[in-house]
TORZAVEX-278454 format. One record per atom (N, C-alpha, C, O): residue number from 1; chain; atom name; z, x, y. Coordinates in Angstrom, 1 decimal, always signed. Atoms other than C-alpha are relative to their C-alpha. Layout:
BEGIN
<atom resi="NUM" chain="A" name="CA" z="Z" x="X" y="Y"/>
...
***
This chain:
BEGIN
<atom resi="1" chain="A" name="N" z="-0.4" x="+1.2" y="-0.8"/>
<atom resi="1" chain="A" name="CA" z="-33.8" x="+25.5" y="-30.3"/>
<atom resi="1" chain="A" name="C" z="-0.2" x="-1.2" y="-1.0"/>
<atom resi="1" chain="A" name="O" z="-1.2" x="-1.3" y="-1.6"/>
<atom resi="2" chain="A" name="N" z="+0.1" x="+1.2" y="+0.9"/>
<atom resi="2" chain="A" name="CA" z="-33.0" x="+22.3" y="-32.2"/>
<atom resi="2" chain="A" name="C" z="-1.0" x="-1.0" y="+0.5"/>
<atom resi="2" chain="A" name="O" z="-1.4" x="-1.1" y="+1.7"/>
<atom resi="3" chain="A" name="N" z="+1.0" x="+1.0" y="-0.3"/>
<atom resi="3" chain="A" name="CA" z="-35.5" x="+19.5" y="-32.3"/>
<atom resi="3" chain="A" name="C" z="+0.7" x="-1.1" y="+0.9"/>
<atom resi="3" chain="A" name="O" z="+1.8" x="-1.6" y="+0.6"/>
<atom resi="4" chain="A" name="N" z="-0.6" x="+1.0" y="-0.9"/>
<atom resi="4" chain="A" name="CA" z="-34.9" x="+17.0" y="-29.4"/>
<atom resi="4" chain="A" name="C" z="+0.2" x="-1.4" y="-0.6"/>
<atom resi="4" chain="A" name="O" z="+1.2" x="-2.0" y="-0.3"/>
<atom resi="5" chain="A" name="N" z="-0.1" x="+1.3" y="+0.6"/>
<atom resi="5" chain="A" name="CA" z="-35.5" x="+13.9" y="-31.5"/>
<atom resi="5" chain="A" name="C" z="+1.2" x="+0.0" y="-0.9"/>
<atom resi="5" chain="A" name="O" z="+1.9" x="-1.1" y="-1.1"/>
<atom resi="6" chain="A" name="N" z="-1.1" x="+0.0" y="+0.8"/>
<atom resi="6" chain="A" name="CA" z="-32.8" x="+15.0" y="-33.9"/>
<atom resi="6" chain="A" name="C" z="+1.3" x="-0.1" y="+0.8"/>
<atom resi="6" chain="A" name="O" z="+2.2" x="-0.8" y="+0.4"/>
<atom resi="7" chain="A" name="N" z="-1.2" x="+0.1" y="-0.9"/>
<atom resi="7" chain="A" name="CA" z="-30.3" x="+15.5" y="-31.1"/>
<atom resi="7" chain="A" name="C" z="+0.2" x="-1.4" y="+0.6"/>
<atom resi="7" chain="A" name="O" z="+1.3" x="-1.9" y="+0.7"/>
<atom resi="8" chain="A" name="N" z="+0.0" x="+1.4" y="-0.5"/>
<atom resi="8" chain="A" name="CA" z="-31.2" x="+12.1" y="-29.6"/>
<atom resi="8" chain="A" name="C" z="+0.5" x="-1.0" y="-1.0"/>
<atom resi="8" chain="A" name="O" z="+1.3" x="-1.9" y="-0.8"/>
<atom resi="9" chain="A" name="N" z="-0.5" x="+0.9" y="+1.1"/>
<atom resi="9" chain="A" name="CA" z="-30.7" x="+10.4" y="-33.0"/>
<atom resi="9" chain="A" name="C" z="+1.5" x="+0.2" y="-0.2"/>
<atom resi="9" chain="A" name="O" z="+2.2" x="-0.7" y="-0.5"/>
<atom resi="10" chain="A" name="N" z="-1.4" x="-0.2" y="+0.2"/>
<atom resi="10" chain="A" name="CA" z="-27.4" x="+12.1" y="-33.4"/>
<atom resi="10" chain="A" name="C" z="+0.9" x="-0.5" y="+1.1"/>
<atom resi="10" chain="A" name="O" z="+2.0" x="-1.1" y="+0.8"/>
<atom resi="11" chain="A" name="N" z="-0.8" x="+0.6" y="-1.2"/>
<atom resi="11" chain="A" name="CA" z="-26.2" x="+11.1" y="-29.9"/>
<atom resi="11" chain="A" name="C" z="+0.0" x="-1.5" y="-0.1"/>
<atom resi="11" chain="A" name="O" z="+1.0" x="-2.1" y="+0.2"/>
<atom resi="12" chain="A" name="N" z="+0.0" x="+1.5" y="+0.1"/>
<atom resi="12" chain="A" name="CA" z="-27.3" x="+7.5" y="-30.5"/>
<atom resi="12" chain="A" name="C" z="+0.9" x="-0.4" y="-1.1"/>
<atom resi="12" chain="A" name="O" z="+1.6" x="-1.5" y="-0.9"/>
<atom resi="13" chain="A" name="N" z="-0.9" x="+0.4" y="+1.1"/>
<atom resi="13" chain="A" name="CA" z="-25.4" x="+7.4" y="-33.8"/>
<atom resi="13" chain="A" name="C" z="+1.4" x="+0.1" y="+0.4"/>
<atom resi="13" chain="A" name="O" z="+2.3" x="-0.7" y="+0.0"/>
<atom resi="14" chain="A" name="N" z="-1.4" x="-0.2" y="-0.4"/>
<atom resi="14" chain="A" name="CA" z="-22.2" x="+8.8" y="-32.3"/>
<atom resi="14" chain="A" name="C" z="+0.4" x="-1.0" y="+1.1"/>
<atom resi="14" chain="A" name="O" z="+1.5" x="-1.6" y="+1.0"/>
<atom resi="15" chain="A" name="N" z="-0.4" x="+0.9" y="-1.1"/>
<atom resi="15" chain="A" name="CA" z="-22.3" x="+6.6" y="-29.2"/>
<atom resi="15" chain="A" name="C" z="+0.1" x="-1.5" y="-0.5"/>
<atom resi="15" chain="A" name="O" z="+0.8" x="-2.3" y="+0.1"/>
<atom resi="16" chain="A" name="N" z="-0.1" x="+1.3" y="+0.5"/>
<atom resi="16" chain="A" name="CA" z="-22.8" x="+3.5" y="-31.3"/>
<atom resi="16" chain="A" name="C" z="+1.4" x="-0.3" y="-0.6"/>
<atom resi="16" chain="A" name="O" z="+1.8" x="-1.5" y="-0.5"/>
<atom resi="17" chain="A" name="N" z="-1.3" x="+0.2" y="+0.6"/>
<atom resi="17" chain="A" name="CA" z="-19.5" x="+4.0" y="-33.0"/>
<atom resi="17" chain="A" name="C" z="+1.2" x="+0.1" y="+1.0"/>
<atom resi="17" chain="A" name="O" z="+2.2" x="-0.5" y="+0.8"/>
<atom resi="18" chain="A" name="N" z="-1.1" x="-0.3" y="-1.0"/>
<atom resi="18" chain="A" name="CA" z="-17.4" x="+5.1" y="-29.9"/>
<atom resi="18" chain="A" name="C" z="+0.1" x="-1.1" y="+1.0"/>
<atom resi="18" chain="A" name="O" z="+1.2" x="-1.2" y="+1.6"/>
<atom resi="19" chain="A" name="N" z="-0.1" x="+1.0" y="-1.0"/>
<atom resi="19" chain="A" name="CA" z="-18.2" x="+2.2" y="-27.6"/>
<atom resi="19" chain="A" name="C" z="-0.3" x="+0.7" y="+1.4"/>
<atom resi="19" chain="A" name="O" z="-0.8" x="+1.7" y="+1.5"/>
<atom resi="20" chain="A" name="N" z="+0.4" x="-0.5" y="-1.3"/>
<atom resi="20" chain="A" name="CA" z="-18.5" x="+2.7" y="-23.8"/>
<atom resi="20" chain="A" name="C" z="+0.8" x="+1.2" y="+0.4"/>
<atom resi="20" chain="A" name="O" z="+0.3" x="+1.9" y="+1.4"/>
<atom resi="21" chain="A" name="N" z="-0.7" x="-1.2" y="-0.4"/>
<atom resi="21" chain="A" name="CA" z="-15.9" x="+5.4" y="-23.6"/>
<atom resi="21" chain="A" name="C" z="+1.1" x="-0.2" y="+1.0"/>
<atom resi="21" chain="A" name="O" z="+1.2" x="-1.3" y="+1.6"/>
<atom resi="22" chain="A" name="N" z="-1.2" x="+0.2" y="-0.8"/>
<atom resi="22" chain="A" name="CA" z="-12.7" x="+6.0" y="-21.7"/>
<atom resi="22" chain="A" name="C" z="-0.3" x="+0.0" y="+1.5"/>
<atom resi="22" chain="A" name="O" z="+0.5" x="-0.6" y="+2.2"/>
<atom resi="23" chain="A" name="N" z="+0.3" x="-0.1" y="-1.4"/>
<atom resi="23" chain="A" name="CA" z="-14.4" x="+6.8" y="-18.4"/>
<atom resi="23" chain="A" name="C" z="-0.4" x="-1.4" y="+0.5"/>
<atom resi="23" chain="A" name="O" z="+0.1" x="-1.8" y="+1.5"/>
<atom resi="24" chain="A" name="N" z="+0.4" x="+1.3" y="-0.4"/>
<atom resi="24" chain="A" name="CA" z="-16.1" x="+3.4" y="-18.2"/>
<atom resi="24" chain="A" name="C" z="+1.1" x="-1.0" y="+0.0"/>
<atom resi="24" chain="A" name="O" z="+1.3" x="-1.8" y="+0.9"/>
<atom resi="25" chain="A" name="N" z="-1.1" x="+0.9" y="+0.1"/>
<atom resi="25" chain="A" name="CA" z="-13.0" x="+1.6" y="-19.3"/>
<atom resi="25" chain="A" name="C" z="+1.0" x="+0.2" y="+1.1"/>
<atom resi="25" chain="A" name="O" z="+1.5" x="-0.7" y="+1.7"/>
<atom resi="26" chain="A" name="N" z="-0.9" x="-0.3" y="-1.1"/>
<atom resi="26" chain="A" name="CA" z="-10.9" x="+3.4" y="-16.7"/>
<atom resi="26" chain="A" name="C" z="-0.6" x="-0.5" y="+1.3"/>
<atom resi="26" chain="A" name="O" z="+0.1" x="-1.1" y="+2.2"/>
<atom resi="27" chain="A" name="N" z="+0.7" x="+0.5" y="-1.2"/>
<atom resi="27" chain="A" name="CA" z="-13.5" x="+2.6" y="-14.0"/>
<atom resi="27" chain="A" name="C" z="+0.1" x="-1.5" y="+0.2"/>
<atom resi="27" chain="A" name="O" z="+0.4" x="-2.0" y="+1.2"/>
<atom resi="28" chain="A" name="N" z="-0.1" x="+1.5" y="+0.0"/>
<atom resi="28" chain="A" name="CA" z="-13.5" x="-1.1" y="-14.9"/>
<atom resi="28" chain="A" name="C" z="+1.4" x="-0.4" y="+0.3"/>
<atom resi="28" chain="A" name="O" z="+1.6" x="-1.3" y="+1.1"/>
<atom resi="29" chain="A" name="N" z="-1.4" x="+0.4" y="-0.2"/>
<atom resi="29" chain="A" name="CA" z="-9.7" x="-1.3" y="-15.0"/>
<atom resi="29" chain="A" name="C" z="+0.4" x="+0.3" y="+1.5"/>
<atom resi="29" chain="A" name="O" z="+1.0" x="-0.6" y="+2.1"/>
<atom resi="30" chain="A" name="N" z="-0.3" x="-0.4" y="-1.4"/>
<atom resi="30" chain="A" name="CA" z="-9.3" x="+0.5" y="-11.6"/>
<atom resi="30" chain="A" name="C" z="-0.7" x="-0.9" y="+1.0"/>
<atom resi="30" chain="A" name="O" z="-0.2" x="-1.3" y="+2.0"/>
<atom resi="31" chain="A" name="N" z="+0.7" x="+0.9" y="-0.8"/>
<atom resi="31" chain="A" name="CA" z="-12.0" x="-1.7" y="-10.1"/>
<atom resi="31" chain="A" name="C" z="+0.5" x="-1.4" y="+0.1"/>
<atom resi="31" chain="A" name="O" z="+0.6" x="-2.0" y="+1.1"/>
<atom resi="32" chain="A" name="N" z="-0.5" x="+1.3" y="+0.0"/>
<atom resi="32" chain="A" name="CA" z="-10.5" x="-4.9" y="-11.2"/>
<atom resi="32" chain="A" name="C" z="+1.4" x="+0.0" y="+0.7"/>
<atom resi="32" chain="A" name="O" z="+1.7" x="-0.9" y="+1.5"/>
<atom resi="33" chain="A" name="N" z="-1.3" x="+0.0" y="-0.7"/>
<atom resi="33" chain="A" name="CA" z="-7.0" x="-3.9" y="-10.1"/>
<atom resi="33" chain="A" name="C" z="-0.2" x="+0.2" y="+1.5"/>
<atom resi="33" chain="A" name="O" z="+0.6" x="-0.3" y="+2.3"/>
<atom resi="34" chain="A" name="N" z="+0.3" x="-0.1" y="-1.5"/>
<atom resi="34" chain="A" name="CA" z="-8.5" x="-2.8" y="-6.7"/>
<atom resi="34" chain="A" name="C" z="-0.4" x="-1.3" y="+0.6"/>
<atom resi="34" chain="A" name="O" z="+0.0" x="-1.6" y="+1.7"/>
<atom resi="35" chain="A" name="N" z="+0.5" x="+1.3" y="-0.5"/>
<atom resi="35" chain="A" name="CA" z="-10.2" x="-6.1" y="-6.3"/>
<atom resi="35" chain="A" name="C" z="+1.2" x="-1.0" y="+0.2"/>
<atom resi="35" chain="A" name="O" z="+1.3" x="-1.7" y="+1.2"/>
<atom resi="36" chain="A" name="N" z="-1.2" x="+0.9" y="-0.1"/>
<atom resi="36" chain="A" name="CA" z="-6.9" x="-8.0" y="-7.0"/>
<atom resi="36" chain="A" name="C" z="+0.9" x="+0.4" y="+1.1"/>
<atom resi="36" chain="A" name="O" z="+1.4" x="-0.4" y="+1.9"/>
<atom resi="37" chain="A" name="N" z="-0.8" x="-0.5" y="-1.1"/>
<atom resi="37" chain="A" name="CA" z="-5.0" x="-5.8" y="-4.6"/>
<atom resi="37" chain="A" name="C" z="-0.6" x="-0.3" y="+1.3"/>
<atom resi="37" chain="A" name="O" z="+0.1" x="-0.7" y="+2.3"/>
<atom resi="38" chain="A" name="N" z="+0.7" x="+0.3" y="-1.2"/>
<atom resi="38" chain="A" name="CA" z="-7.6" x="-6.2" y="-1.9"/>
<atom resi="38" chain="A" name="C" z="+0.1" x="-1.5" y="+0.3"/>
<atom resi="38" chain="A" name="O" z="+0.3" x="-1.9" y="+1.5"/>
<atom resi="39" chain="A" name="N" z="-0.2" x="+1.4" y="-0.2"/>
<atom resi="39" chain="A" name="CA" z="-7.5" x="-10.0" y="-2.4"/>
<atom resi="39" chain="A" name="C" z="+1.4" x="-0.4" y="+0.5"/>
<atom resi="39" chain="A" name="O" z="+1.6" x="-1.2" y="+1.4"/>
<atom resi="40" chain="A" name="N" z="-1.4" x="+0.3" y="-0.4"/>
<atom resi="40" chain="A" name="CA" z="-3.7" x="-10.0" y="-2.1"/>
<atom resi="40" chain="A" name="C" z="+0.2" x="+0.4" y="+1.4"/>
<atom resi="40" chain="A" name="O" z="+0.8" x="-0.3" y="+2.2"/>
<atom resi="41" chain="A" name="N" z="-0.2" x="-0.5" y="-1.4"/>
<atom resi="41" chain="A" name="CA" z="-3.8" x="-7.9" y="+1.1"/>
<atom resi="41" chain="A" name="C" z="-0.7" x="-0.9" y="+1.0"/>
<atom resi="41" chain="A" name="O" z="-0.1" x="-1.2" y="+2.0"/>
<atom resi="42" chain="A" name="N" z="+0.7" x="+0.8" y="-0.9"/>
<atom resi="42" chain="A" name="CA" z="-6.4" x="-10.1" y="+2.7"/>
<atom resi="42" chain="A" name="C" z="+0.5" x="-1.4" y="+0.1"/>
<atom resi="42" chain="A" name="O" z="+0.5" x="-2.0" y="+1.2"/>
<atom resi="43" chain="A" name="N" z="-0.5" x="+1.4" y="+0.0"/>
<atom resi="43" chain="A" name="CA" z="-4.9" x="-13.4" y="+1.7"/>
<atom resi="43" chain="A" name="C" z="+1.5" x="-0.2" y="+0.3"/>
<atom resi="43" chain="A" name="O" z="+1.9" x="-1.4" y="+0.6"/>
<atom resi="44" chain="A" name="N" z="-1.4" x="+0.2" y="-0.3"/>
<atom resi="44" chain="A" name="CA" z="-1.2" x="-12.8" y="+2.3"/>
<atom resi="44" chain="A" name="C" z="+0.3" x="-0.4" y="+1.4"/>
<atom resi="44" chain="A" name="O" z="+1.3" x="-1.1" y="+1.7"/>
<atom resi="45" chain="A" name="N" z="-0.2" x="+0.4" y="-1.3"/>
<atom resi="45" chain="A" name="CA" z="-1.6" x="-13.2" y="+6.0"/>
<atom resi="45" chain="A" name="C" z="-1.0" x="-1.1" y="+0.5"/>
<atom resi="45" chain="A" name="O" z="-1.1" x="-1.4" y="+1.7"/>
<atom resi="46" chain="A" name="N" z="+1.0" x="+1.0" y="-0.4"/>
<atom resi="46" chain="A" name="CA" z="-4.3" x="-15.9" y="+5.9"/>
<atom resi="46" chain="A" name="C" z="+0.7" x="-1.2" y="+0.6"/>
<atom resi="46" chain="A" name="O" z="+1.6" x="-1.8" y="-0.1"/>
<atom resi="47" chain="A" name="N" z="-0.5" x="+1.2" y="-0.6"/>
<atom resi="47" chain="A" name="CA" z="-3.6" x="-18.7" y="+8.2"/>
<atom resi="47" chain="A" name="C" z="+1.2" x="+0.2" y="+0.9"/>
<atom resi="47" chain="A" name="O" z="+1.7" x="-0.7" y="+1.6"/>
<atom resi="48" chain="A" name="N" z="-1.1" x="-0.2" y="-0.9"/>
<atom resi="48" chain="A" name="CA" z="-0.7" x="-17.1" y="+10.1"/>
<atom resi="48" chain="A" name="C" z="-0.5" x="+0.3" y="+1.4"/>
<atom resi="48" chain="A" name="O" z="-1.5" x="+1.0" y="+1.6"/>
<atom resi="49" chain="A" name="N" z="+0.3" x="-0.1" y="-1.4"/>
<atom resi="49" chain="A" name="CA" z="-0.9" x="-17.3" y="+13.8"/>
<atom resi="49" chain="A" name="C" z="+1.2" x="+0.6" y="+0.8"/>
<atom resi="49" chain="A" name="O" z="+2.0" x="-0.2" y="+1.3"/>
<atom resi="50" chain="A" name="N" z="-1.2" x="-0.6" y="-0.6"/>
<atom resi="50" chain="A" name="CA" z="+1.6" x="-14.8" y="+15.2"/>
<atom resi="50" chain="A" name="C" z="-0.4" x="+0.9" y="+1.2"/>
<atom resi="50" chain="A" name="O" z="-0.3" x="+2.1" y="+1.1"/>
<atom resi="51" chain="A" name="N" z="+0.5" x="-0.7" y="-1.2"/>
<atom resi="51" chain="A" name="CA" z="+0.2" x="-13.8" y="+18.6"/>
<atom resi="51" chain="A" name="C" z="+1.1" x="+0.5" y="+0.8"/>
<atom resi="51" chain="A" name="O" z="+1.0" x="+1.6" y="+1.4"/>
<atom resi="52" chain="A" name="N" z="-1.1" x="-0.5" y="-0.9"/>
<atom resi="52" chain="A" name="CA" z="+3.5" x="-13.6" y="+20.4"/>
<atom resi="52" chain="A" name="C" z="+0.9" x="+0.9" y="-0.6"/>
<atom resi="52" chain="A" name="O" z="+1.7" x="+1.6" y="+0.1"/>
<atom resi="53" chain="A" name="N" z="-0.8" x="-1.0" y="+0.7"/>
<atom resi="53" chain="A" name="CA" z="+5.2" x="-11.5" y="+17.8"/>
<atom resi="53" chain="A" name="C" z="+1.4" x="-0.4" y="-0.3"/>
<atom resi="53" chain="A" name="O" z="+2.1" x="+0.5" y="-0.9"/>
<atom resi="54" chain="A" name="N" z="-1.4" x="+0.3" y="+0.3"/>
<atom resi="54" chain="A" name="CA" z="+8.4" x="-13.4" y="+17.5"/>
<atom resi="54" chain="A" name="C" z="+0.2" x="-0.6" y="-1.4"/>
<atom resi="54" chain="A" name="O" z="+1.3" x="-0.8" y="-1.9"/>
<atom resi="55" chain="A" name="N" z="+0.0" x="+0.5" y="+1.4"/>
<atom resi="55" chain="A" name="CA" z="+7.5" x="-14.8" y="+14.0"/>
<atom resi="55" chain="A" name="C" z="+0.3" x="-1.5" y="-0.1"/>
<atom resi="55" chain="A" name="O" z="+0.4" x="-2.0" y="-1.2"/>
<atom resi="56" chain="A" name="N" z="-0.3" x="+1.4" y="+0.0"/>
<atom resi="56" chain="A" name="CA" z="+8.2" x="-18.4" y="+15.0"/>
<atom resi="56" chain="A" name="C" z="-1.3" x="-0.8" y="+0.3"/>
<atom resi="56" chain="A" name="O" z="-1.8" x="-0.7" y="+1.4"/>
<atom resi="57" chain="A" name="N" z="+1.2" x="+0.7" y="-0.1"/>
<atom resi="57" chain="A" name="CA" z="+5.2" x="-20.6" y="+14.4"/>
<atom resi="57" chain="A" name="C" z="+0.1" x="-1.4" y="+0.7"/>
<atom resi="57" chain="A" name="O" z="-0.9" x="-2.1" y="+1.0"/>
<atom resi="58" chain="A" name="N" z="-0.2" x="+1.4" y="-0.6"/>
<atom resi="58" chain="A" name="CA" z="+6.8" x="-23.8" y="+15.9"/>
<atom resi="58" chain="A" name="C" z="-0.4" x="+0.1" y="+1.5"/>
<atom resi="58" chain="A" name="O" z="-0.1" x="+1.1" y="+2.2"/>
<atom resi="59" chain="A" name="N" z="+0.4" x="+0.0" y="-1.5"/>
<atom resi="59" chain="A" name="CA" z="+5.5" x="-24.8" y="+19.4"/>
<atom resi="59" chain="A" name="C" z="+0.7" x="-1.1" y="+0.7"/>
<atom resi="59" chain="A" name="O" z="+0.5" x="-1.3" y="+1.9"/>
***
């Protein structure tokens, strides 16, 4: 069985060069796009008062 400290040193050296990885990058991009989509969905009908359903806001 290899020495644990050697494995940890090798893992630390490899991760230093690779960056956060494609999984973290994908999670960040999907999270940001999801937040933008959620904001768009919530704000597109903000301020509309369409209780009677005819679409005419004049009274």
